[in-house]
Every structure is written in structure tokens, then in C-alpha cells.
C-alpha positions in Angstrom: -11.6 33.1 80.8 -8.8 30.5 80.5 -5.5 31.1 82.3 -2.5 31.8 79.9 1.2 31.2 80.8 2.9 33.5 80.3 0.2 36.1 80.4 -0.9 37.9 77.2 0.8 41.1 78.3 3.9 39.2 78.9 3.8 37.7 75.4 3.1 41.0 73.8 5.6 43.0 75.6 8.2 40.5 76.8 11.0 38.6 75.3 8.7 35.7 74.5 7.5 36.8 71.0 4.4 35.6 69.3 3.6 35.3 65.5 0.3 37.1 64.4 -1.4 33.7 64.2 -0.3 32.6 67.5 -1.4 35.8 69.3 -4.7 35.8 67.4 -5.3 32.2 68.5 -4.3 32.8 72.2 -6.8 35.7 72.4 -9.6 33.6 70.9 -8.9 30.7 73.1 -8.6 32.8 76.3 -12.1 34.2 75.7 -13.6 30.9 74.4 -12.4 28.6 77.2 -13.3 29.0 80.9 -10.9 29.2 83.9 -10.7 25.4 84.2 -8.3 25.4 81.2 -4.6 26.4 81.3 -3.1 27.5 78.1 0.7 27.4 77.7 2.6 29.3 75.0 5.7 27.7 73.7 6.4 25.6 76.9 9.8 23.9 77.0 9.3 20.2 77.1 13.0 19.2 77.3 13.9 20.6 74.0 10.4 20.5 72.3 8.7 23.9 71.8 5.1 23.2 70.9 3.3 26.5 69.9 0.2 26.1 72.2 -0.6 23.4 74.8 -4.0 23.5 76.5 -4.3 21.6 79.8 -7.4 20.6 81.7 -6.9 18.6 84.9 -8.3 15.0 84.7 -9.9 15.8 81.3 -7.1 16.1 78.7 -4.3 17.8 76.8 -4.6 19.5 73.4 -1.5 20.5 71.4 -1.8 23.0 68.5 0.8 23.9 65.9 0.3 27.3 64.4 1.3 28.2 60.8 1.1 31.7 59.3 1.0 30.0 55.9 -1.1 30.7 52.8 -1.6 27.1 51.6 -1.9 28.1 48.0 1.8 28.5 48.0 2.2 24.8 49.1 1.8 21.4 47.6 1.1 18.3 49.7 1.3 14.7 48.4 0.5 11.3 49.7 1.4 8.2 48.0 1.2 4.4 48.8 4.4 2.6 48.6 4.7 -1.1 49.7 1.3 -0.6 51.5 2.5 2.4 53.5 1.6 6.1 53.0 4.5 8.4 52.0 3.8 12.0 52.6 5.6 15.0 51.3 5.2 18.7 51.2 6.8 21.4 49.1 6.9 25.2 48.5 5.4 25.4 45.1 7.7 28.0 43.5 10.9 26.7 45.0 10.0 23.0 45.1 11.8 23.0 48.4 10.7 20.1 50.7 9.6 21.2 54.1 8.5 19.5 57.4 4.9 18.5 57.4 3.1 20.4 60.2 1.0 17.5 61.1 4.2 15.5 61.7 5.6 18.2 63.9 2.5 18.3 66.3 2.2 14.5 66.3 6.0 14.3 67.3 5.3 16.5 70.3 2.4 14.2 71.4 4.5 11.1 70.8 7.4 12.5 72.9 5.1 13.3 75.8 3.3 9.9 75.5 6.3 7.6 75.0 9.3 9.5 76.7 8.5 12.4 79.0 5.4 11.1 80.9 6.4 7.7 82.4 2.9 7.4 84.0 1.1 7.8 80.8 3.4 5.4 79.0 2.6 2.8 81.9 -1.2 3.4 81.5 -1.0 2.8 77.7 1.1 -0.3 78.2 -1.2 -1.7 80.7 -4.2 -0.9 78.5 -2.7 -2.8 75.7 -2.2 -5.9 77.8 -5.7 -6.0 79.0 -8.3 -8.2 77.5 -10.9 -6.7 75.3 -13.5 -7.4 77.9 -11.5 -5.6 80.6 -11.0 -2.5 78.2 -14.7 -2.1 77.6 -15.4 0.3 80.5 -11.8 1.7 80.7 -10.9 5.1 79.0 -8.3 4.7 76.3 -5.2 6.5 77.7 -4.0 7.0 74.1 -6.7 9.7 73.6 -5.7 11.9 76.6 -3.5 13.9 74.3 -5.1 15.4 71.2 -3.5 17.4 68.4 -4.4 20.1 65.8 -2.8 22.6 63.3 -4.1 26.0 62.8 -3.5 27.8 59.5 -3.9 31.5 60.3 -3.8 32.7 56.7 -5.8 29.9 55.1 -9.5 29.2 55.1 -11.2 25.8 55.6 -11.7 25.5 51.7 -7.9 26.2 51.2 -7.1 23.5 53.6 -9.5 21.0 52.0 -7.9 21.9 48.6 -4.4 21.4 49.8 -4.7 18.3 52.1 -7.9 16.7 50.7 -9.8 14.2 52.8 -6.9 13.5 55.1 -9.1 11.6 57.7 -10.1 9.1 55.0 -6.5 8.1 54.1 -4.2 5.5 55.7 -2.0 8.4 56.9 -0.8 8.4 60.6 -1.8 12.1 60.5 -5.5 11.3 59.9 -6.3 12.1 63.6 -4.7 15.5 63.5 -7.4 18.1 63.2 -6.8 21.0 60.7 -8.5 24.4 61.2 -8.2 27.8 59.4 -8.9 31.5 60.3 -12.6 30.9 59.6 -13.0 27.9 61.7 -11.5 29.0 65.0 -15.0 28.5 66.7 -15.0 24.8 65.5 -11.4 24.5 67.0 -12.6 25.7 70.4 -15.7 23.4 70.2 -13.5 20.5 69.4 -11.3 21.3 72.4 -14.3 21.4 74.7 -15.6 18.1 73.3 -12.3 16.3 73.8 -12.2 17.6 77.4 -15.7 16.8 78.5 -15.1 13.3 79.8 -13.9 13.3 83.4 -11.2 10.6 83.6 -11.2 10.8 87.3 -8.7 9.4 89.8 -7.4 6.7 87.6 -5.3 9.3 85.8 -4.3 11.6 88.7 -0.7 10.7 88.5 -0.6 11.1 84.7 -2.0 14.6 84.9 0.2 15.6 87.8 3.2 14.4 85.9 2.2 16.4 82.7 1.4 19.5 84.8 5.1 19.3 86.1 6.3 19.2 82.6 4.3 22.2 81.4 4.7 24.5 84.4 8.0 24.1 86.1 8.1 27.9 87.1 4.8 27.4 89.0 4.6 24.0 90.6 8.0 22.4 90.0 10.0 24.2 92.6 12.4 21.7 94.3 11.9 21.8 98.1 15.1 20.0 98.8 17.9 21.8 100.5 20.6 23.5 98.4 23.9 21.7 98.5 26.5 24.0 99.9 29.7 24.8 97.9 31.7 23.7 100.8 30.8 20.2 100.0 32.7 20.4 96.8 36.5 19.9 96.9 38.8 22.7 96.1 39.6 21.2 92.8 35.9 20.7 91.9 35.1 24.2 92.8 37.9 25.5 90.5 36.7 23.3 87.6 33.1 24.6 88.2 34.0 28.2 87.5 32.5 29.6 84.3 33.9 32.2 81.9 32.6 33.2 78.5 34.4 31.4 75.6 36.0 28.8 78.0 36.9 25.3 76.9 37.4 22.4 79.4 38.2 18.8 79.2 37.6 16.9 82.3 38.6 13.2 82.7 38.1 11.0 85.7 36.9 7.4 86.8 33.3 6.7 87.7 32.3 8.4 91.0 35.1 11.1 90.8 32.4 14.0 90.6 32.4 14.8 86.9 28.6 15.0 86.8 28.6 17.1 89.9 31.2 19.6 88.3 29.0 19.7 85.1 25.8 20.6 87.2 27.7 23.4 88.9 29.3 24.8 85.8 25.8 24.8 84.1 24.4 26.8 87.1 27.3 29.3 87.0 26.9 29.8 83.2 23.2 30.4 83.8 23.9 32.9 86.6 26.4 34.6 84.3 24.0 35.0 81.6 21.4 36.4 83.9 23.7 39.0 85.3 24.5 40.3 81.8 20.9 40.4 80.9 21.6 37.7 78.2 18.5 35.5 77.7 20.1 32.7 76.0 19.8 29.2 77.4 22.4 26.9 78.6 22.7 23.6 76.6 24.1 20.3 78.0 24.4 18.0 75.1 25.4 14.4 75.9 25.4 11.0 74.1 24.0 8.9 76.9 20.1 9.2 77.1 20.0 7.9 80.6 22.1 10.9 81.9 19.2 13.5 81.3 17.0 12.9 84.3 20.1 12.4 86.6 21.7 15.7 85.5 18.4 17.6 85.8 17.9 16.2 89.3 21.4 17.0 90.2 21.2 20.6 89.0 17.9 21.2 90.8 19.6 20.0 94.2 22.7 22.1 93.5 20.5 25.2 92.5 17.9 24.7 95.3 15.0 25.3 93.1 13.7 24.7 89.5 15.8 26.1 86.7 12.7 26.1 84.4 13.6 26.5 80.7 17.0 28.2 81.5 19.0 25.0 81.1 18.3 22.5 78.3 19.5 18.9 78.8 19.4 16.5 75.9 21.3 13.8 74.0 22.7 14.3 70.5 20.3 12.3 68.4 17.3 14.0 70.2 18.9 17.4 69.7 19.2 17.0 66.0 15.7 15.6 65.6 14.2 18.5 67.5 16.2 21.1 65.7 15.0 19.9 62.3 11.4 19.7 63.7 11.6 23.3 65.1 12.9 24.8 61.9 10.3 23.0 59.7 13.0 20.8 58.0 11.9 17.5 56.7 15.0 14.9 57.0 15.3 12.3 54.4 17.6 9.3 54.3 20.1 8.3 51.8 21.4 4.8 52.0 24.4 3.3 50.4 26.0 -0.1 50.9 28.5 1.3 53.3 26.7 4.2 55.0 23.6 5.8 56.1 23.2 9.6 56.7 20.7 12.4 56.8 20.6 15.1 54.2 18.3 18.0 54.4 17.6 20.9 52.1 17.0 24.2 53.9 14.5 26.8 52.5 
């Protein structure tokens, strides 16, 4: 039986709530896969919340987006414009445009591949630079992460009726597998097939890095010593205090300790929420993409251990993109001669 994090009991009874389709699929996966597989329900990947991620060391990663949709209520179109496929999806009665689920799960994959896992990105880059002869006996790192969408209230026939032969099109989603409630066994078989090849030591660092992303509460405990408050100045300690509804504006030259204050302020806010049994997360929103890893590392050192999913650190553009993806909202761009902006229609 596969290992599930958090456990099924915690998912059923805890604050991590699962939809009917998610719970049904988790139970099927736990029985259908052996204990070499790890199943993560809604892991926090720096702002991404994929529904289900299946991890098998040195074999592969499988991301599944789950939708409790009856596809008879939806309309999917794909059109060729200037040689490129343009995909749209609507709720039939309202004609409200929604986020295509294949786009969602593919974005999770791309973010891990291109942003979160530096080791995997390096492997892919080196693979592209190699000659065709050198690549012949080398596993393609692009296929380490596979994707699928599971429609809990739709059958295989309904999926084919809605999406047609997606794998025969020029769509970038042609490699995203689609499954219905009557094809869960096929999904499990596909997961096993994708994870049969042992990639061996060539990808040890890649899988170790992805494991750290998926399971911070288990393996990502920072062993470095906690920084004592007596190393902060009196003024820094004062500025690091948190109270609900507070507003602070801190200015200072480079090296004056602004990031250190922000790290301690986030920790104090997190502790305050925990003491009041408030399960909300602390959000650090910034404009500089390079600050994310530095702030995460600084908070870990100050806190003395991993803060898991209690603090979310991201930059503004990434935050907007993830919010749209999480709420199934499809952005579209309106351009004029003087401006470019995103407009979305909520459903």
C-alpha cells in the first residue's frame, strides 16, 4: 500500500479537506500502488497547490489534477491560428470562459522543471546540448515528470466527446493523459508504466531536490542553529514585533537589516496565528524574484527548523499567475497601442 501524506485519516478529519473525487482517487491509489510510492495531497510548492503528486525515488513523478466536473456541461474548442493551436473552454449555459485543467497541471510540471528544481533544469539543459549520438543511451530528463487529469463525474466516453482525439492534435496538452471514473485502473497502470524504468544514480540529486520540495515537514528540517534574538539590535527587535492589523513601512540602506526584520516579523506572525488556533498562512509578497530563496533561507535560520507551508514567499507576478490557476480562471490579454493588461471573467 502506498504512503499518503497527510494520511487518509488526517485528510478526512483534519483541516486539509478533500473533494469527493480527490478522496476517491486517493483511496484507489493507496490500494493500487505499493509502498515504494509516496502520494502527496495538495503539497505546497511555493504557491502552487497541485491536487495529487505521486513520487517514486529514481523512477519518476506524476502530477494529477482532479475535477469533479460533468463534462456534458462544458465545451472545449481548439483552433489553429497562424500555425499555433488556440484552446478555449466554456461552461455551456453561462458561456463563461474557464481555466483549461490540462493547462493547470502542465503549469505545475513546468514550474517544477524550470523554476523549483535547479538540478532537473540543469539536466534538461545538458541533455539539449548533447549530440544525438550521446543522447542515444541517456534517459530524457523531460519525462521524469508526467501529468494527468482525472474527471470524477465523467466517463471515458464523455471525455472523448468533449476533448476529442487530443493526442492527435498540435496542442501542447497532447501529452497530458485524461481519465474518468471508469478508467481509474488505467490511470494506475499508466503510473506504474511511467515509473518502471530505474533512472539510477544519474538523477539522485534531482529526486532528492524534488523530495525536499514535496515533504518539508518530513525531510527538510533545517539543522542549523537558531539565531538568538540577542543578535538583533533593540530597534530591530522592536520593528520585528507583530500585532493583528498592523501596518509598517521600513526604509534603510543595503545591509541595514530590512530582510532580517522581515524574516522575524513573518515568524512572529506565524507564531501568533498558531497560538490563536488560526490556520491561515503568512504571505510575503515581493517584487524581486531573486529574494525568494534568500528570505526562505533566512527564515529557516531564524526559526531553527522548517516552517513548511506556514509561510508562502512569492513575487507579485507569480502570485497573480498562481491565483488565477488555482481558481480555474483563464486570463486573456487585451492590447492597445498604449497599454497591455489582463482581464478575467469570474464564474
